[in-house]
Structures are given as C-alpha cells and as structure tokens.
N, C-alpha and C positions, 0 to 999 in steps of 0.2 A: 496384404496391407502393411505388415511389418517391414517387408522389403521396401515399400514406397517410403515409409517413415525413415528408414535408414539412410535415405538419400535426401531428406528434407533439408532445405537451406533457407537463409534469410530472404532469398529472392522470391520465395513463395509467401512471405508474410503479408504483403498487400492483399492477397486473396482472402486469407484467414481474417486479417484485421478488418477489412471492409465488410466481410460477412458478419463479423461480430458486431460492428457498429450498426449495420442495417437491421439485423435481427433484434438487437437491444432497443434501438430507436423505435422500430415498429411496435415492439412489445410495450414500450412506455406509452406510445400513442393509444394502444388498445386499453391500457390501464386507465387512462383519462376518460375513455368511453365506457368504463365500467365492465369491460370484458376481462375479468380477472384470470380466468383459466387460459385464455389465448395469450394474454400478456405474460403469464408465468411460463408457458410453453416456449414462446419465442425467445424470451430472455434466457431461459435455461439453455436453449440451442445456441445462443450467442456465447454464453459461458463455455459450453462444450467446444465450440469452434476455436476459441482462444486456447482452451485447455489442450485440445488436440495438437495445436501448433507447438505449444510448450513441450508436450510429451514427445512429439516427433523430433523437435530440435534437440531434446535431451538424448534421444537415441542416436541421431545422426552425428552429434558432436562427441558422443561417448563421454559426456560429462554433464553435470547439472548446469543449465543455462542461467547462471547467477553471478558470473564473474565480472561482467561489464555493466555500465550504467543502463545501456539499452536493454540488457537482459533483465535487470531488476524492474525496469518499466513494464515489462511483460507481466510480471507477477503483480505489480501494483495495479495495472489495468484490470487484471483478473479479480483481485480481491476487492477492489472498489465496486465492480459489478456485483460480486457476490454479496457484499455488505448492503448495497442498495436493495438487492433482491430479498435479502433476509429481513430488512426493515419493512419492506412492502408486505412480505408474507406475514410478519408478526404483527405489525401495527397499521398496515394499509396506507402508508404515506406515499401517494402517487408522485408528489413533487420531489421527494427524496429519490424515488425510483428514477425519475427523469434526470435530475441533476447528477446522480451517480453515473448514469449512462453517458452524459455529456463529459464529465470529468474523465471517465475511462476512455472515451473516444478521443479526447485531446491527447492523452499519452500514447494511444495507438497511432494517431496521425503523426506525432513527433517521431515515432519509430519508423513510420513509412517514409516521411519526408527527409529525415536526417538519421539514417542508419549509421551505426558505428562499425568499425572493423571487428569482426567476431572470429577469433581463432579458437582452435581446439586445445591450445596449450593450457596447462594448469600448473601453477607453481606448487612446490611440495607442501607448503603450509596449508593450501586449500584442499589437499587430499586427506581430509579428515572427516570422520563420521559426524562431527558437529557442524560442518559447513551447511548442509541442507536444512536441518531444523533451525539453525541460527538465522539464516536468511529468510526462511518462510515465516518464522515467528515475527520478525521485524516487518516484513511486507504485509502480513495480515494485520498487524497492529496499525501500520500506516494506512491501510484501507479503511479500517474501522474509524480511526481518528480523522481521516479525510471526510467521511460521511458525518461524523460528529461536528466537524467544522461547518459543513453545509447547513446543518440545523442551527448552529450558533449564529451564523451570518443571517439566516432567515429570521430568527428571533429579533436580532438587532435591527434589521432592515424594516420589519413589520411592527417593531416595538411591542412584541407580544411577550412582555416580561412576566405576565401572569398566566401564560399558557402552560399549565402544569404537565399536560401530556407530552408536549414537545420537549420540555425540560427534562422530564423523566427519561425519555428515549435518549436524548443527548448525553445525560449523565451515565446511563448504562453503557453506551457505546464507548465513552471515555474510560470507564472503569475496566471494561473488557480489553480495550486497546492497551491500556496501561499494563494490564496483566501480561499481555503478550510481549510488550516492550521489556518487561522485567525478565521474562523467560529468555528472550533473545539476548539480553545483556548478560545473564548468568551463563548461558551456553557459550557466549563469546569469551567470557572470562576463563571458563574451564578450558576452552579450546586454546586460548592464548597461553595458559600455563603449560599445556602440552607442547605447543609449537615454539614458544620463546622463553619459557621458564619463569614467567611472571603472570599473575592474574590481571595486572593493570599497569600500563606503561605511560599514561598521559599522552598518548598519541593524539593528534588533532581530532580524529574521528571519535576516539574514546572520550575526549574532553567534551565534545558537543553532544555525545550520547548521554553523558552524565548531566549536562545542562538541560537537555530535553526531558530526561527523566525527572529531574528536580522541578522543572516547570509544571509538568503534569501532576506531580505529587502536590505542588502548591495549589493547583486548581482543586484537587480532591479535598485537601484540608480546608481550603477556603469555603468550599461548598458545605463542609461538615460544620465548621465553626462560625461561618457568617452566611447562613442559608438565605437570609433576606436581602443580601446585597448581590442580586443576580447580575447586575450590570458589571460590577467589578470582576466577577467570576468569568463572565463571557470575554472580557478583554484579556484576562489571563489565558483563557483557552486559545484565543487568536494568537497571542504572543507565543504560546507553547507550540502551536503548529508552525510558526515561522522558524522557531528553533529546530523543529523537526526537519524542515526543508534544508536548513543549514547543515544539519547532521547527515542528511541523505546525500546531497550532492554539492551543497555550498562549500564544504571544506575542500573540495577538489581545486578551488580557485584561490585558496589561501597560499601565501608564500611558503608557509611551513609544511604544506602538503607534499612538497617535493621529496621529503624524507619520510613520508608516512607509509606504513605497510598496508593501509586501508584504502588507498586511492584506487578507484576502479580501473582495471586493466583495459587495454584496447585489443 
C-alpha cells in the first residue's frame, strides 16, 4: 500500500474527489432521513477518502502538499467537511452538514476541473518546521469560519435574529476559528524571523492577514459590547469573511503581489 502511495499523482485526484463528494452527499441525505449512524459513517468515509489522497500526495511528492493554491484547496475541502461533521455531531444541524458538503464539493470540483501545475520543488524558506503547523492552523481556521458564515447567512436569510441556539453555535465557531487564525499568525511571524530576519514585513499577504484578524476581533468585541445588535455583528462577520478570501487568494491578483514572498507557487 505504501508503494502505491509513493506513486500517487494528481491524475488520481478525480477518483478520490468524486468518491469524497458522493460519500458525503449520500451521508447528508441520510442525515435528513434521520439515519444518524449511517450518515456519520458515510461522511467519515468521505473525509478518509480525501485524507488518504492528501497523505498519498505528501508521500509521493516528498513534501507537504501545501505550496500551491490548489494544494491549499485540498486542506480547505477537508476541514470544511470536518467542521460540518463536528457541528452535526455536537448540535445535530443537518442543514449545516449539507451546506458544508456542498461547499467542500465546490472546491474539490475546482481542483478537478482546473488543476494547477504541481511540482516537487520547495524553496529553502519553506523547508521549515513551522511550515506545516502554520498552514494547517490557517486552513482549519478557514474551514471553521466558512461554516460560521453559512450559519450567519442562514440567520440573515431566514431573519432568525432571535434564534439563540444558532447564534451560540456561530459565535463558538468564530471564537475557535479566530484562535486558530492567531496561532497561524504567530507561527508565521516566528517563521519569518528565522527565514528573513524580521517578524513582520508588511508584505501584501501579511497586511491582509492583519486586516482579517482585526475584522474578526471587531466582530468578537462587537458581540461582547453590543450583544443586542445582532444584525450589525452579522454584517461585520460577512465582511470579515470577504477579507479572509482576499487574504487567502485575492492578494495574488494585486499588482504588488509580484514582489511578494507569499504568492502561491505553481
């Protein structure tokens, strides 16, 4: 089995990706029918399918598959699925379970339809022990905050501004996601100090990371000091997620990104 993994390439991804989508989608369908055990089993198998591909790619490329934007989408798809699964397991929200499956499936399909060039090369700065925990912290945070956004949009759409349970779940997802954002930011700063001699260089990626962090901190403080103005907090959360998208991949399209050390490689 290890020998097969050592030969795994992106050409095999459609098989793993489609298997993940089908298993998760069928699992979500069983959740709506009240078949909780079957739903959990199928969704876990979907997570395992994607996880196996990531592990196999890691072995075959002899490096963490985190260097390109397509590779980070793998982890985002995985963590969105996991986040939706955990929310369903803890609070029983079938609709979050379904929407997280859809969101993950969209990113999987993007990777199937529009794959990038994925080489084995690793620039010296990426050969650091901080690389893997830094990227995983951010991707897990993005997954949690993506699910929090789904709840936020649902509350706005259904005008359920007095649904204390959904608001409680949303808040806790944001608090946990923000914690992982902070961990990723701190690891990145320590890594930058070792690689370039400074903790912070106001690179476009770093600037948008700071903006994103401040936006989510604003949401947390707004919820703390203006707890009765939920609508205002929800719009702050939506804006924060847009900043997060800018931080993740939007900066790649800025003119200043040509001199950035954080632009995703091909």
